[in-house]
SETORFI-118482 format. One record per residue (C-alpha): chain; residue in three letters; x, y, z. Coordinates in steps of 0.1 Angstrom, whole numbers, plus 2048, in hexadecimal, padded with zeros to 3 digits. Layout:
N
+--------+---------+-----+-----+-----+
| cadena | residuo |  px |  py |  pz |
+--------+---------+-----+-----+-----+
|      A |     Ala |   X |   Y |   Z |
...
+--------+---------+-----+-----+-----+
This chain:
69
+--------+---------+-----+-----+-----+
| cadena | residuo |  px |  py |  pz |
+--------+---------+-----+-----+-----+
|      A |     Met | 2D8 | 8F7 | 182 |
|      A |     Glu | 2EA | 8DA | 18D |
|      A |     Ala | 2E0 | 8C1 | 1AC |
|      A |     Ala | 2EF | 8A7 | 1BD |
|      A |     Val | 2E0 | 888 | 1D5 |
|      A |     Ala | 2E6 | 888 | 1F9 |
|      A |     Asp | 2D9 | 868 | 207 |
|      A |     Ile | 2C7 | 849 | 1FC |
|      A |     Phe | 2B0 | 83D | 20E |
|      A |     Ala | 2AD | 813 | 210 |
|      A |     Val | 28B | 805 | 223 |
|      A |     Arg | 282 | 7E1 | 227 |
|      A |     Arg | 256 | 7E5 | 231 |
|      A |     Pro | 242 | 7CB | 235 |
|      A |     Val | 22B | 7BF | 215 |
|      A |     Leu | 202 | 7C1 | 222 |
|      A |     Val | 1E9 | 7AF | 208 |
|      A |     Leu | 1CE | 7BB | 206 |
|      A |     Glu | 1B5 | 79C | 1FA |
|      A |     Thr | 19B | 7B0 | 1E3 |
|      A |     Asp | 180 | 79C | 1D1 |
|      A |     Arg | 190 | 7AD | 1AE |
|      A |     Gly | 1B1 | 79D | 1B6 |
|      A |     Pro | 1D2 | 7A9 | 1D6 |
|      A |     Leu | 1E1 | 7C3 | 1DB |
|      A |     Glu | 202 | 7C5 | 1E4 |
|      A |     Val | 20A | 7E8 | 1FC |
|      A |     Thr | 21F | 7F1 | 218 |
|      A |     Gly | 20B | 7F8 | 239 |
|      A |     Asp | 20A | 819 | 233 |
|      A |     His | 203 | 81D | 20B |
|      A |     Pro | 1E5 | 833 | 20B |
|      A |     Val | 1CA | 822 | 1F4 |
|      A |     Ala | 1AC | 833 | 1E5 |
|      A |     Leu | 18B | 830 | 1F2 |
|      A |     Ala | 16D | 827 | 1E0 |
|      A |     Gly | 157 | 840 | 1F1 |
|      A |     Gly | 174 | 85A | 1EF |
|      A |     Gly | 196 | 866 | 201 |
|      A |     Phe | 1B5 | 84E | 20B |
|      A |     Ala | 1B9 | 837 | 222 |
|      A |     Pro | 1D8 | 826 | 22B |
|      A |     Ala | 1DB | 804 | 224 |
|      A |     Gly | 1E0 | 7F4 | 249 |
|      A |     Glu | 1C5 | 804 | 255 |
|      A |     Ile | 1AB | 7F7 | 23E |
|      A |     Ala | 193 | 7D8 | 247 |
|      A |     Ala | 180 | 7BF | 235 |
|      A |     Gly | 15C | 7CE | 227 |
|      A |     Thr | 171 | 7F0 | 21D |
|      A |     Glu | 16A | 7FA | 1F4 |
|      A |     Val | 18C | 806 | 1E7 |
|      A |     Leu | 193 | 80F | 1C8 |
|      A |     Gly | 1A2 | 7F5 | 1AB |
|      A |     Phe | 1BC | 804 | 193 |
|      A |     Ser | 1C4 | 7EE | 172 |
|      A |     Gly | 1C6 | 7F6 | 14E |
|      A |     Gly | 1B9 | 81F | 152 |
|      A |     Arg | 19D | 817 | 166 |
|      A |     Ala | 195 | 81C | 190 |
|      A |     Asp | 17C | 7FE | 199 |
|      A |     Pro | 16C | 7FC | 1BC |
|      A |     Ala | 178 | 7DF | 1D0 |
|      A |     Arg | 16A | 7CD | 1EB |
|      A |     Val | 187 | 7C1 | 204 |
|      A |     Leu | 189 | 7A1 | 20E |
|      A |     Gly | 1A1 | 79D | 226 |
|      A |     Thr | 1C7 | 7A5 | 231 |
|      A |     Arg | 1E6 | 791 | 232 |
+--------+---------+-----+-----+-----+
């Protein structure tokens, strides 16, 4: 079975930085971010004080969002 690429889309979106107590997380505003209490939320809807999960070294640890920019 052969497959062919029909189209390629190049999209540029602004990067949002979630400043956390474990360091910055750079994502697009619609990127799903894991919440410490379960589930996901778009990065653009996350406010200071929210607990998210930060993934590093194969582990997921809670991180508190300090602010966004």
